[in-house]
N, C-alpha and C positions, 0 to 999 in steps of 0.2 A: 389792822391788819395788813391793810394795803403800800402800809406805810414806809420806808425806803430805809432796809439795811445796811444797804452799802452798796455804790456805781464802781462796777467793771466795766471798763472798755466801751464807756458812753451808756451801758444798760445797768439801770436802779432794777436792782434785787430788790424783791419787798421783803419783808418778815417772815408771810404767810410763802412766800415761790421759795424761802428757805429752808426755813422748819419745814416743808412738804417733803420739798427734796431731800434733804437726810433722813429722814422716816422712810421714804421709798428707797434711798440708798440701802440703809439697814435691813428692810422687809429682804429688798430681792436679793442682799447679801447674805440673809439666813436660808432664804428658798433655795438657795445655791446647796445649801448644807444639809438640808430636809428637814431642819429643825422643825419642831410645830411650833416651836417660839415667833416663828416666821407669820405668821396669823394676826397679835392685835397690830404689829408693825404696819402689814398692809391695811388696817382697816383705819387706823391714824392717819395714815397717810391718804387713803382716799377718803377720806372729810374733809382732808385741807385741802388737798388738789382738787375736789368735788367744787368748793367754793370759790375756788381759781381759777377754775377752767369756765365757771357760768360768767366769770368777770369778762371774761374775752370772750363772749360770745361762740364757745366751741360745746355746742350742748351736747352732740354724742361723746364728747371724752370726756363732761360733765357725769351725765347719764350713765357712762363705763363707773365711773366711782362706786354708782349705786352697787353694781354687782360686786364688785370685786369686794364690799364689805359682808354682803351676803356671802359671796364663796366662804371670804373672811372667818366667817361662824361658819360655817358648813366644813372649810379647811380643820376649824380647831377642832372639833369632835370630832371629827373623822379619821383625822388621824392619830395614829397611835400616840402615846408620850414621849415613846425614843425617835419618832419622826416619820416619815415617808418610808417604803418601802419602792424602790421604783420599779413599774412594770412599763408593758410596751401594749399600744393600739394597734388593732387589727388592720390589715391594710384596706378593705372595704370602708371601714367608720371611716380612715383618714380621707378619702375619696370623697364620701357623705357630707364629710366637716367642710371643706373644700367648694363644695356645690353650695351646700346651705349656707356661706358665709357669701358667697358672691350672686345668691340672689334676693340673700335678705339684704345686702349693699344696695342692688337694683329698688329695693322695696324702700327702703330708709332712706337713699340719696334725695330722692325729691321733697321727702318730708323736711329736710333740713332746707334745701333752697327755699322752700315756702315760708318757713320760719326767721328765714333771715340769719340763719348757721353762718360762723367766720369762713367756714369748710363743709362742702356736701359730700362728696361720694369717697373722698380722703378719707375722711372724718368716719365714713360709715362702714368702710371696708374694714377701717382699723380698729374699729369698735366692736365687728363680731370674731375679726380675728384674736383681739383681746382676750374676749368672751369664751372663746375655746381654747386659747390658750389658758387661761385662767381655771377652767370648767379639768380641763385634761392634767392640773396642776394640781386639785383637791381629789383626785381621782386619781393621784400618785402615778403617772404617764409621764414617764423622761419624753415622751414623745412634745411634751408643752416646750420645752426649750427653742427646739429647731424653731417652734411659731411663734413663741418671744421674741428670737432674734430677727422672725423677717419684720414682726408687727412694730418691735424697737427702732429697727432702723427705720420702716416707714413713718413712725410720728418723730424720728428726730429729723426727715425734711419737714413732717407737718409744722411742725412746732418753732424750725429756723422760718419759714415760711411766711409764718407770724409773729417774727419779731420776738421769739422769747427764747431769746438767751440763754438762759441760766436751765432750764427746764431743758433745751436742745442738748446741750451739754450733759446732764444728768442722761437720757435716751442715747447719746453717745459711748457714755457708760453702759448702760443697761444693756447696748448690743454686744459689745464685749464681755460682760453679765451670764448674759445666754445660751453667747457659745461654752463660758466653760461650767455652769449649770448641765446644759445638752453632755459634755465629755463627762463629768463626776455622776450622773445620773445616768445613762447609760453606762458607764462605766460597774456602777452598783447593782445594774441591774443584769448583765452578764458573770458579776464575780455570785449572785444568786441563785444564778443560772446553773453555773460550774460547782457551783459546793452543793445541787441537787442529788 
């Protein structure tokens, strides 16, 4: 799985990283369209990326994949077969979510440091930001996309700092896709309100 599939700009892309990236890209693209079929793709890519991140000692990123797999199961059974019906998240819950992310980061950062993780506080805040964004997606809140936009931009920097070029490029793409998802889900939400 860690065998080199191809080399680009001196970076060796393993079979595992390539397949995980493709599955992840498909999952996010389907998520933008609010199709329920997004969830099996999230699960597949999460299994693959979990293995990949463990290899590079990005422990919070690896553990996050377990949450993504659980969320994929919840999303599959929680969304209607026709897909998500985007709604909004109340302002007070947005504030609670941000406070919870910050407090949880302060708790997890030292733990990651003590076990020799390649990244500590950055990986921790992105872990909890991803967790919150994924839960918002499971519960069909369009607010998941602006959170993904911030988290994906953060992961772009983290993975670039770790020299994971191919995954960095994927997260640059995810950042742009999050903006598209935000526009699409928010638009669907506004149309639903107008039709009431």
